[in-house]
DODREN-926707 format. One record per residue (C-alpha): residue in three letters; x, y, z. Coordinates in Angstrom, 3 decimals, always signed. Example, Ala and Ser with C-alpha at 12.3 -4.5 7.8 and 13.67 -1.06 7.14 Angstrom:
BEGIN
NODE:resn:x:y:z
NODE:Ala:+12.300:-4.500:+7.800
NODE:Ser:+13.670:-1.060:+7.140
//
This chain:
BEGIN
NODE:resn:x:y:z
NODE:Unk:+127.351:+126.750:+82.486
NODE:Unk:+125.929:+123.604:+83.949
NODE:Unk:+127.283:+121.478:+86.714
NODE:Unk:+126.768:+117.639:+87.190
NODE:Unk:+124.735:+116.956:+90.374
NODE:Unk:+126.702:+115.260:+92.889
NODE:Unk:+125.027:+112.882:+95.357
NODE:Unk:+126.442:+110.481:+98.236
NODE:Unk:+124.935:+107.499:+97.702
NODE:Unk:+126.687:+106.034:+100.930
NODE:Unk:+127.385:+102.215:+101.103
NODE:Unk:+126.418:+99.891:+98.341
NODE:Unk:+124.612:+96.650:+99.156
NODE:Unk:+125.955:+93.463:+97.317
NODE:Unk:+122.368:+91.846:+97.711
NODE:Unk:+118.850:+92.882:+99.123
NODE:Unk:+115.681:+91.194:+99.929
NODE:Unk:+112.131:+92.330:+99.700
NODE:Unk:+108.329:+91.004:+99.553
NODE:Unk:+104.833:+92.128:+99.318
NODE:Unk:+103.009:+92.904:+102.430
NODE:Unk:+101.672:+89.484:+103.137
NODE:Unk:+105.043:+87.904:+102.739
NODE:Unk:+103.716:+85.164:+100.490
NODE:Unk:+106.072:+86.528:+97.800
NODE:Unk:+109.534:+87.330:+98.684
NODE:Unk:+112.543:+88.037:+96.301
NODE:Unk:+116.490:+88.447:+96.855
NODE:Unk:+118.579:+90.794:+94.359
NODE:Unk:+122.160:+90.026:+93.984
NODE:Unk:+123.558:+93.093:+92.288
NODE:Unk:+125.970:+92.550:+89.603
NODE:Unk:+129.572:+93.907:+90.090
NODE:Unk:+129.303:+96.705:+87.445
NODE:Unk:+125.683:+97.525:+88.574
NODE:Unk:+125.052:+101.694:+88.633
NODE:Unk:+123.537:+102.305:+91.746
NODE:Unk:+123.531:+106.098:+90.420
NODE:Unk:+121.809:+105.099:+87.216
NODE:Unk:+119.189:+102.590:+88.418
NODE:Unk:+117.168:+104.550:+90.839
NODE:Unk:+114.252:+106.800:+89.406
NODE:Unk:+110.738:+107.598:+89.487
NODE:Unk:+107.747:+107.630:+87.069
NODE:Unk:+104.552:+110.093:+87.040
NODE:Unk:+102.502:+108.355:+84.127
NODE:Unk:+98.916:+107.753:+84.791
NODE:Unk:+99.266:+103.934:+84.812
NODE:Unk:+102.122:+104.153:+87.514
NODE:Unk:+100.393:+106.256:+89.674
NODE:Unk:+96.911:+104.068:+89.758
NODE:Unk:+99.053:+100.866:+89.925
NODE:Unk:+100.839:+102.366:+93.358
NODE:Unk:+98.243:+104.433:+94.670
NODE:Unk:+100.957:+107.365:+94.783
NODE:Unk:+101.851:+110.320:+93.021
NODE:Unk:+104.992:+108.817:+91.278
NODE:Unk:+106.465:+105.108:+91.318
NODE:Unk:+109.842:+105.114:+92.878
NODE:Unk:+111.945:+102.343:+91.360
NODE:Unk:+115.309:+100.414:+91.370
NODE:Unk:+115.951:+99.297:+87.913
NODE:Unk:+117.716:+95.496:+87.729
NODE:Unk:+118.688:+92.945:+85.399
NODE:Unk:+115.839:+90.434:+85.790
NODE:Unk:+118.869:+87.761:+85.729
NODE:Unk:+119.617:+89.101:+89.283
NODE:Unk:+116.329:+88.772:+90.944
NODE:Unk:+115.513:+85.306:+92.400
NODE:Unk:+111.951:+84.492:+93.963
NODE:Unk:+112.741:+83.057:+97.484
NODE:Unk:+109.353:+81.852:+97.735
NODE:Unk:+106.608:+80.262:+95.761
NODE:Unk:+105.101:+82.342:+92.886
NODE:Unk:+101.781:+80.884:+93.384
NODE:Unk:+100.283:+84.201:+94.236
NODE:Unk:+102.195:+86.317:+91.953
NODE:Unk:+100.128:+87.584:+88.836
NODE:Unk:+100.884:+90.144:+85.902
NODE:Unk:+98.520:+93.129:+84.877
NODE:Unk:+99.035:+94.373:+81.311
NODE:Unk:+97.929:+98.157:+81.018
NODE:Unk:+99.976:+98.397:+77.840
NODE:Unk:+100.714:+95.056:+75.725
NODE:Unk:+104.394:+93.860:+76.687
NODE:Unk:+104.847:+95.510:+79.914
NODE:Unk:+104.097:+93.454:+83.202
NODE:Unk:+102.964:+94.924:+86.221
NODE:Unk:+103.499:+91.902:+88.655
NODE:Unk:+101.592:+91.890:+91.704
NODE:Unk:+100.367:+89.559:+94.848
NODE:Unk:+96.920:+88.475:+94.058
NODE:Unk:+96.447:+87.557:+97.847
NODE:Unk:+97.580:+91.343:+99.363
NODE:Unk:+97.736:+93.369:+96.416
NODE:Unk:+101.235:+94.518:+96.545
NODE:Unk:+102.673:+95.914:+93.501
NODE:Unk:+106.017:+94.314:+93.213
NODE:Unk:+107.750:+95.092:+89.646
NODE:Unk:+107.272:+96.676:+86.251
NODE:Unk:+108.756:+94.951:+83.457
NODE:Unk:+109.016:+95.302:+79.536
NODE:Unk:+108.999:+91.341:+78.903
NODE:Unk:+110.908:+92.229:+75.970
NODE:Unk:+113.950:+93.657:+77.942
NODE:Unk:+116.426:+92.818:+80.381
NODE:Unk:+115.461:+95.105:+83.294
NODE:Unk:+112.836:+94.788:+85.881
NODE:Unk:+112.053:+97.773:+88.102
NODE:Unk:+111.429:+97.127:+91.866
NODE:Unk:+109.240:+99.591:+94.039
NODE:Unk:+111.679:+100.916:+96.630
NODE:Unk:+108.514:+100.164:+99.389
NODE:Unk:+108.866:+96.386:+98.673
NODE:Unk:+112.674:+96.537:+100.157
NODE:Unk:+113.026:+94.767:+103.511
NODE:Unk:+113.219:+97.034:+106.277
NODE:Unk:+117.078:+95.652:+107.074
NODE:Unk:+118.333:+96.993:+103.669
NODE:Unk:+116.199:+100.202:+103.483
NODE:Unk:+116.750:+101.779:+106.471
NODE:Unk:+118.649:+99.339:+108.492
NODE:Unk:+116.348:+97.906:+110.929
NODE:Unk:+118.147:+95.023:+112.402
NODE:Unk:+121.693:+96.155:+111.123
NODE:Unk:+123.432:+95.303:+114.447
NODE:Unk:+122.705:+91.439:+114.070
NODE:Unk:+124.147:+91.271:+110.416
NODE:Unk:+127.833:+91.113:+111.269
NODE:Unk:+128.720:+94.188:+109.179
NODE:Unk:+126.708:+93.007:+105.871
NODE:Unk:+124.251:+96.227:+106.521
NODE:Unk:+125.307:+99.486:+107.840
NODE:Unk:+123.336:+101.221:+110.542
NODE:Unk:+120.733:+103.300:+108.561
NODE:Unk:+120.369:+100.518:+105.408
NODE:Unk:+121.003:+101.287:+101.976
NODE:Unk:+118.097:+103.402:+101.221
NODE:Unk:+120.482:+106.341:+99.618
NODE:Unk:+121.927:+103.831:+97.217
NODE:Unk:+118.417:+102.407:+96.346
NODE:Unk:+116.432:+105.386:+96.126
NODE:Unk:+118.665:+108.493:+95.285
NODE:Unk:+116.378:+108.934:+91.982
NODE:Unk:+119.551:+109.860:+90.297
NODE:Unk:+118.871:+107.688:+87.276
NODE:Unk:+115.754:+109.671:+85.694
NODE:Unk:+112.501:+110.543:+85.959
NODE:Unk:+109.898:+109.712:+83.049
NODE:Unk:+106.634:+111.270:+82.300
NODE:Unk:+107.566:+114.395:+83.961
NODE:Unk:+104.666:+115.963:+81.654
NODE:Unk:+102.486:+114.451:+83.935
NODE:Unk:+103.605:+116.581:+86.892
NODE:Unk:+100.890:+117.922:+89.271
NODE:Unk:+101.313:+121.961:+89.237
NODE:Unk:+102.561:+123.000:+92.685
NODE:Unk:+102.784:+119.537:+94.275
NODE:Unk:+105.403:+117.462:+92.054
NODE:Unk:+106.487:+119.919:+90.065
NODE:Unk:+109.006:+121.070:+92.598
NODE:Unk:+110.176:+118.237:+94.518
NODE:Unk:+114.186:+117.677:+94.669
NODE:Unk:+113.826:+113.571:+94.639
NODE:Unk:+111.805:+114.436:+91.441
NODE:Unk:+114.948:+115.838:+89.713
NODE:Unk:+114.272:+119.603:+89.811
NODE:Unk:+117.489:+120.137:+91.535
NODE:Unk:+119.404:+118.532:+88.639
NODE:Unk:+119.320:+114.920:+90.272
NODE:Unk:+118.633:+112.422:+86.939
NODE:Unk:+117.256:+113.182:+83.700
NODE:Unk:+113.900:+114.735:+83.120
NODE:Unk:+112.148:+112.698:+80.417
NODE:Unk:+108.741:+114.049:+79.236
NODE:Unk:+107.495:+110.385:+78.319
//
């Protein structure tokens, strides 16, 4: 007998903003009305994501590419291709990893760490006239209920037992 994992996403944003570390590249995401916050948050443990994020896993939120607007110049935005047709966007000034995108697809995966503090954890929420709740939208953006890719690359004793990586039933676990 299996039961579906239940996770309270909390309040859901209509939009968020984010940027690279130096601020030369910034974005805004306007979520479609039918956006599934539960299905859009996930992780990847492939070697390419580990190396490009300098972390044990890439924590992302996937959105339609059409919902992303660059709000600054993209002069310092560059793509790196580990695999043909799959772009890893980064700022050439500060090195921040800004997205992963299969160029023939309709979605873009945004690293959660690039989301502005206001939307991620509510820094300055009291100045938003109720648009952003105290605590921000981190639960909705980073629930990891959508899936976990390349779990065959788990690090034994480190990433193979973390609830956020789906061992508690949160999201589908995909070997590749």
